[in-house]
C-alpha positions in Angstrom: 6.5 -34.6 -29.2 4.4 -33.9 -32.3 5.3 -37.4 -33.6 4.2 -38.9 -30.3 0.9 -37.0 -30.5 0.4 -38.2 -34.1 1.1 -41.9 -33.0 -1.5 -41.5 -30.2 -4.1 -40.1 -32.6 -3.4 -42.9 -35.0 -4.0 -45.5 -32.3 -7.3 -43.8 -31.5 -8.3 -43.8 -35.1 -7.5 -47.5 -35.6 -9.5 -48.5 -32.5 -12.5 -46.4 -33.2 -12.4 -46.9 -36.9 -12.9 -43.2 -37.7 -11.3 -40.7 -40.0 -8.5 -38.4 -38.8 -9.5 -34.8 -37.9 -8.1 -32.1 -40.2 -7.5 -28.5 -39.1 -9.7 -25.9 -40.7 -8.5 -22.5 -41.9 -9.8 -20.0 -39.4 -13.0 -18.0 -40.0 -12.2 -14.3 -39.3 -14.6 -12.2 -37.3 -13.8 -8.5 -37.3 -15.5 -6.2 -34.8 -15.5 -2.4 -35.5 -16.9 0.7 -33.9 -20.1 1.6 -35.9 -19.2 5.3 -35.7 -15.5 5.4 -36.3 -15.0 2.1 -38.2 -12.0 1.5 -35.9 -11.4 -2.1 -34.6 -12.7 -2.7 -31.1 -10.6 -4.8 -28.8 -12.0 -6.6 -25.7 -15.3 -7.7 -27.4 -16.5 -11.1 -26.1 -18.2 -13.6 -28.4 -19.8 -16.7 -26.8 -21.4 -19.7 -28.5 -24.6 -21.4 -27.3 -22.4 -24.1 -25.6 -20.4 -21.3 -23.8 -17.2 -21.3 -25.8 -15.8 -17.7 -25.2 -13.6 -15.8 -27.6 -12.2 -12.2 -27.2 -11.1 -9.8 -29.9 -7.5 -8.8 -30.0 -6.1 -5.3 -30.5 -7.1 -5.5 -34.2 -10.7 -6.4 -33.3 -10.1 -9.9 -34.6 -11.2 -13.4 -33.6 -9.8 -16.3 -35.6 -12.5 -19.0 -35.2 -11.5 -22.5 -36.1 -13.4 -24.6 -33.5 -13.4 -28.3 -34.6 -16.8 -29.5 -35.4 -18.3 -26.0 -35.7 -16.8 -25.0 -39.1 -18.7 -24.3 -42.3 -22.0 -24.2 -40.5 -24.4 -21.6 -38.9 -23.2 -20.7 -35.4 -24.8 -18.2 -33.1 -22.5 -15.8 -31.1 -23.6 -13.7 -28.2 -21.8 -10.4 -28.5 -20.9 -8.1 -25.5 -18.3 -5.6 -24.4 -18.0 -3.1 -21.5 -19.6 0.1 -22.6 -20.7 -1.1 -26.0 -24.0 -2.7 -27.1 -25.0 -5.1 -29.9 -28.5 -5.2 -31.4 -30.9 -7.7 -29.9 -33.0 -10.1 -31.9 -36.7 -10.8 -31.5 -36.0 -13.1 -28.5 -33.8 -10.5 -26.7 -30.5 -12.1 -27.5 -27.6 -9.6 -28.3 -25.7 -11.5 -31.0 -25.6 -12.8 -34.5 -25.8 -16.1 -36.4 -22.7 -16.4 -38.7 -21.8 -19.0 -41.2 -18.3 -20.0 -40.2 -16.8 -20.5 -43.6 -13.2 -21.7 -43.5 -11.0 -18.8 -44.8 -14.0 -16.4 -44.7 -14.4 -13.0 -43.1 -17.4 -11.4 -41.4 -17.4 -7.8 -40.2 -19.7 -6.8 -37.3 -20.4 -3.2 -36.2 -20.9 -2.6 -32.5 -22.4 0.6 -31.0 -20.3 2.5 -28.5 -22.1 3.7 -25.4 -18.9 4.9 -23.7 -18.0 8.5 -24.5 -14.3 7.5 -24.5 -13.2 5.2 -27.3 -11.2 2.0 -26.6 -8.0 1.9 -28.7 -5.9 -1.1 -27.6 -4.2 -3.0 -24.8 -0.6 -1.8 -24.2 0.7 -4.6 -21.9 0.5 -8.4 -21.6 0.7 -11.3 -24.0 -1.2 -11.8 -27.2 -1.9 -8.2 -28.1 -2.4 -9.4 -31.7 -2.7 -13.2 -31.0 -5.9 -13.7 -33.1 -4.4 -11.6 -36.0 -1.2 -13.7 -35.9 -3.3 -16.8 -36.5 -4.5 -15.2 -39.7 -0.9 -14.2 -40.6 -1.8 -10.5 -40.5 0.9 -7.9 -40.0 0.8 -6.1 -36.6 1.7 -2.4 -36.2 4.1 -3.0 -33.3 7.5 -4.9 -33.1 6.5 -7.4 -30.4 2.8 -8.2 -30.9 2.7 -11.6 -29.0 5.0 -11.4 -26.0 7.3 -8.6 -24.9 9.9 -9.5 -22.2 7.7 -12.1 -20.7 5.1 -9.6 -19.4 1.8 -11.3 -18.8 0.3 -8.4 -16.9 1.3 -5.2 -15.0 -0.4 -3.0 -12.5 -0.9 0.8 -12.6 1.2 2.9 -15.0 3.3 6.0 -14.5 5.5 7.8 -17.0 7.7 10.9 -17.6 9.9 12.3 -20.2 13.5 11.5 -19.3 16.7 12.0 -21.4 14.6 12.7 -24.4 12.4 9.6 -24.2 9.3 8.4 -22.4 10.2 6.4 -19.3 7.5 4.0 -18.3 6.9 2.4 -14.9 4.4 -0.2 -13.6 3.8 -2.1 -10.4 3.5 -5.9 -9.8 4.1 -7.8 -13.0 3.0 -11.4 -13.9 5.1 -13.8 -15.9 4.5 -17.0 -18.0 6.6 -19.4 -15.9 5.1 -19.1 -12.5 2.2 -17.3 -10.6 4.7 -15.0 -8.8 6.5 -12.5 -11.0 8.3 -9.2 -10.5 7.2 -7.3 -7.3 10.0 -4.7 -7.4 8.8 -2.5 -10.2 8.9 -3.0 -14.0 10.1 -0.3 -16.4 10.4 0.4 -20.1 11.3 3.1 -22.5 9.7 4.3 -25.8 10.1 7.2 -28.2 8.0 10.2 -27.7 5.0 11.1 -29.9 6.0 12.8 -33.1 9.4 11.0 -33.2 10.0 8.0 -35.5 6.7 6.1 -36.2 5.2 6.9 -32.8 1.4 7.5 -33.1 -0.8 6.8 -30.0 -3.7 5.9 -32.3 -1.7 3.0 -33.8 0.5 1.5 -31.0 3.5 1.9 -28.7 6.7 -0.1 -28.9 7.8 -0.6 -25.3 11.5 -1.5 -24.7 11.5 -3.2 -21.3 14.5 -3.3 -19.0 15.3 -7.0 -19.0 17.2 -9.4 -16.7 19.4 -12.2 -17.9 16.4 -14.6 -18.2 14.7 -12.2 -20.6 12.0 -11.3 -18.1 11.6 -7.7 -16.8 14.2 -7.0 -14.2 13.7 -5.6 -10.7 14.0 -1.8 -11.2 13.5 -0.8 -7.6 15.1 -3.5 -5.4 14.7 -1.4 -2.3 15.6 -3.5 0.8 12.8 -4.8 3.0 10.2 -7.5 2.9 7.4 -7.4 0.4 6.7 -5.5 -2.8 8.0 -2.1 -3.7 5.5 0.3 -5.3 6.4 3.6 -6.9 4.3 6.7 -7.6 4.7 10.4 -8.2 7.2 9.8 -11.0 8.6 12.9 -12.6 11.8 14.6 -13.8 13.2 17.7 -12.0 16.2 19.9 -12.6 18.7 20.6 -9.8 20.3 24.0 -9.3 22.8 23.2 -11.9 20.3 22.2 -14.5 20.9 18.5 -14.3 17.8 16.3 -14.8 16.8 13.8 -12.1 14.2 11.1 -12.5 12.5 10.7 -9.1 9.6 9.0 -7.4 8.0 8.2 -4.0 8.2 4.6 -2.9 6.4 2.4 -0.4 7.2 -1.0 1.0 4.1 -3.2 1.4 3.3 -6.2 3.7 0.2 -8.4 3.7 -2.6 -7.8 3.3 -1.9 -4.4 1.7 -0.3 -2.5 4.5 2.4 0.1 3.9 5.1 -0.1 6.5 7.7 2.2 5.0 7.5 5.3 2.8 10.2 7.4 1.3 11.8 9.0 -1.8 13.9 7.3 -4.4 15.8 8.2 -7.5 16.8 6.5 -10.8 20.5 6.1 -11.3 21.1 5.4 -15.0 24.6 4.1 -14.5 23.2 1.4 -12.2 19.9 1.0 -14.0 17.8 1.0 -10.9 15.9 3.2 -8.4 17.5 3.6 -5.0 16.2 4.9 -1.7 17.4 8.4 -0.8 15.1 9.4 2.0 12.7 7.6 4.5 9.8 9.5 6.0 9.5 9.3 9.8 5.7 8.9 9.7 3.8 6.6 7.3 0.9 9.1 7.0 3.2 12.1 6.5 2.6 14.5 3.6 4.4 13.0 0.5 4.5 13.1 -3.3 1.9 10.8 -4.8 -0.1 10.0 -7.9 0.5 11.7 -11.2 2.2 15.1 -10.9 1.9 18.2 -13.0 3.7 21.5 -13.1 1.7 24.7 -12.5 2.9 28.3 -12.4 1.5 30.5 -9.6 2.5 34.2 -9.5 5.5 33.5 -11.6 6.8 30.6 -9.5 6.7 27.0 -10.8 5.2 24.3 -8.5 4.8 20.6 -8.9 1.4 19.4 -7.8 0.8 15.9 -6.6 -2.5 14.0 -6.0 -5.0 11.3 -7.1 -8.0 12.7 -9.0 -7.5 16.1 -7.4 -4.2 17.5 -6.0 -3.4 17.2 -2.3 0.1 18.9 -2.1 2.7 20.9 -3.9 6.4 21.7 -3.8 8.6 24.1 -5.7 9.5 22.5 -9.1 13.2 21.7 -8.4 15.1 18.7 -7.2 16.4 20.3 -4.0 12.9 21.3 -2.8 11.5 17.8 -3.7 14.1 16.2 -1.4 13.2 18.6 1.5 9.9 17.6 3.1 9.8 20.9 5.0 9.0 22.6 1.7 5.9 20.4 1.1 2.6 22.3 1.2 -0.8 20.7 1.7 -3.5 22.0 -0.7 -7.0 22.8 0.3 -9.2 21.6 -2.6 -12.9 22.5 -3.1 -14.2 19.2 -4.3 -17.7 17.7 -4.3 -18.1 15.7 -7.5 -21.7 15.2 -8.6 -23.2 13.5 -11.6 -23.9 16.4 -14.1 -27.1 14.7 -15.2 -28.7 13.6 -11.9 -26.9 15.7 -9.3 -26.1 12.6 -7.3 -22.8 12.7 -5.3 -19.8 10.8 -6.7 -17.3 9.3 -4.4 -14.0 9.7 -6.2 -11.1 7.3 -6.1 -7.7 7.7 -7.9 -7.2 9.5 -11.1 -5.1 12.3 -12.7 -5.3 16.0 -13.4 -3.9 17.9 -16.4 -4.2 21.3 -17.9 -6.0 21.2 -21.3 -5.1 24.0 -23.8 -8.2 23.3 -25.9 -10.7 23.7 -23.1 -8.5 26.1 -21.2 -9.5 24.2 -18.1 -8.0 21.8 -15.7 -9.3 18.3 -16.4 -9.7 15.4 -13.9 -10.2 11.9 -15.1 -11.0 9.7 -12.1 -12.4 6.4 -11.0 -15.6 6.3 -9.0 -15.5 4.3 -5.8 -18.5 2.1 -5.1 -20.0 2.7 -8.6 -23.3 1.2 -9.7 -22.0 -1.1 -12.4 -18.7 -1.9 -10.9 -17.0 -1.1 -7.6 -13.9 0.5 -9.2 -14.7 0.5 -12.9 -16.6 3.7 -13.6 -14.5 6.5 -15.1 -15.6 10.2 -14.9 -14.6 13.5 -16.5 -14.7 16.9 -14.8 -13.3 20.4 -15.3 -12.2 23.2 -13.1 -10.7 26.7 -13.5 -7.9 26.0 -11.1 -6.3 22.8 -9.7 -7.8 23.6 -6.3 -11.3 23.7 -7.8 -14.1 24.1 -7.3 -14.6 20.6 -8.7 -18.3 19.8 -9.2 -20.1 18.5 -12.3 -18.8 15.2 -13.7 -19.7 13.1 -16.7 -19.3 9.3 -16.9 -17.1 8.5 -19.9 -16.4 4.8 -19.3 -18.3 2.0 -17.7 -17.6 -1.7 -16.8 -19.9 -4.5 -15.8 -18.5 -6.1 -12.7 -14.9 -5.4 -13.6 -12.4 -2.9 -12.3 -10.6 -0.2 -14.3 -8.6 1.8 -11.8 -5.8 4.4 -11.5 -6.5 6.1 -14.9 -3.6 8.3 -16.1 -3.9 11.1 -18.7 -1.1 11.2 -21.2 -0.6 14.9 -22.1 2.3 14.0 -24.4 -0.2 12.2 -26.7 -2.8 15.0 -27.1 -3.8 16.0 -30.6 -5.4 18.9 -32.4 -4.3 21.4 -29.7 -5.7 19.3 -26.9 -9.1 18.6 -28.4 -8.3 14.8 -28.5 -6.8 13.5 -25.3 -5.6 10.0 -24.2 -5.7 8.1 -20.9 -5.1 4.5 -19.8 -5.8 2.4 -16.7 -5.6 -1.0 -15.2 -8.3 -3.5 -16.3 -8.6 -6.2 -13.7 -11.0 -8.5 -11.9 -9.4 -7.4 -8.6 -11.9 -5.6 -6.3 -14.8 -6.7 -8.5 -17.4 -9.5 -8.6 -16.4 -10.7 -12.0 -17.4 -14.3 -12.4 -14.7 -14.9 -15.0 -11.4 -13.2 -15.6 -11.0 -12.0 -19.2 -8.3 -14.1 -21.0 -5.1 -12.2 -21.9 -6.7 -8.8 -20.9 -6.9 -9.2 -17.1 -4.5 -7.2 -15.0 -3.3 -5.1 -18.0 -3.3 -1.6 -19.3 -5.8 -0.4 -21.8 -5.6 3.0 -23.7 -8.6 5.2 -24.5 -9.1 8.3 -26.6 -11.5 11.1 -25.7 -12.8 13.8 -28.0 -13.5 16.9 -25.9 -15.9 18.3 -28.4 -18.3 15.4 -27.8 -21.6 17.0 -27.1 -22.2 14.6 -24.2 -19.4 16.3 -22.3 -20.9 19.8 -22.5 -23.0 19.4 -19.4 -19.8 19.2 -17.3 -19.0 22.8 -18.3 
């Protein structure tokens, strides 16, 4: 094929009487956070003639546009929740001399309180760096098990490792991918070389074709979605990995809801109970364990808890033991006092603050319909939940279903981590971000940041 292309180019050269085009060595543009010096992924650079480039996980763009090398090129610079200085005409950007083999480092100011670390899923995590022959910090920096994009993360510690789970998953070979749940495993923080500040090596469960296999092939038409993933002991101390499942039909209608369990000998989740009513009380969201008067309960909910059940396998399988929770919640902007309509999120106990922390998505936000992320604290899971501080913003783009990762916390809980789904879905985004769209992005939050104090 390459020989055929070369022949075609030679014919064009002979007819036109021009010299052949030679490839230039890329000009490296490196974007870093002006405060931390850490690389910033998801920064867009756009030329005057609207060529768009996006930094990879290393904050790198390898620029080698034919005809625009070794000359002055102006790049508009923008990124969700970050800002770049404007020139005298109001343009946020910089004119760079695109020297072949050269490097230019640009600092960008972070407006977000949360710091963007890297993208966890999808292709080309370090694609730009690879073009510069740079070494990536993870084993599969370009394509892992054919995953182009995955929706909404859940994870739990199971059999000594982190067990990861996502929803609908895109693939390279066709617009339709895996709609019966994608799963992976990884080591836990503190084991091996695992450091959430650096990267996570995900080991996907694969099918014979190398693409992620269907991990919850529960019978019935339409996709299978799982939530409320956790491990629970039975009365004999055996560990069970369990979740709630739903079956979905167009447009996004749930027609069956039940409980499922992972059977390691089969390598899949299987249905073990079907609820009689679709709107019946059921485990959901990101669970956490909380002790009340000496008894351990598992709490379930999205943003704030909605139900609880005794923290054992037998009780989880018995809907008669489910208890609805009355939560005192009325989120308001800690600065303006304006009401905040909360969407999905997660709640975790924080030992540093000695408070319960909710990180949630705002519904019908000002900058984006489902892309504004807020932080709030409460003395109990039931609340009262009031003051909240915006920690993440997006411009006409969604970032939904944020999940805290308590296993990742550092310095006694002072530094916490969360991720969510970055997608154009439910937004008015004019253009989908190449490589990043419909994927998971990890953020870090320093709870001593003075901007969070007004939530307390």
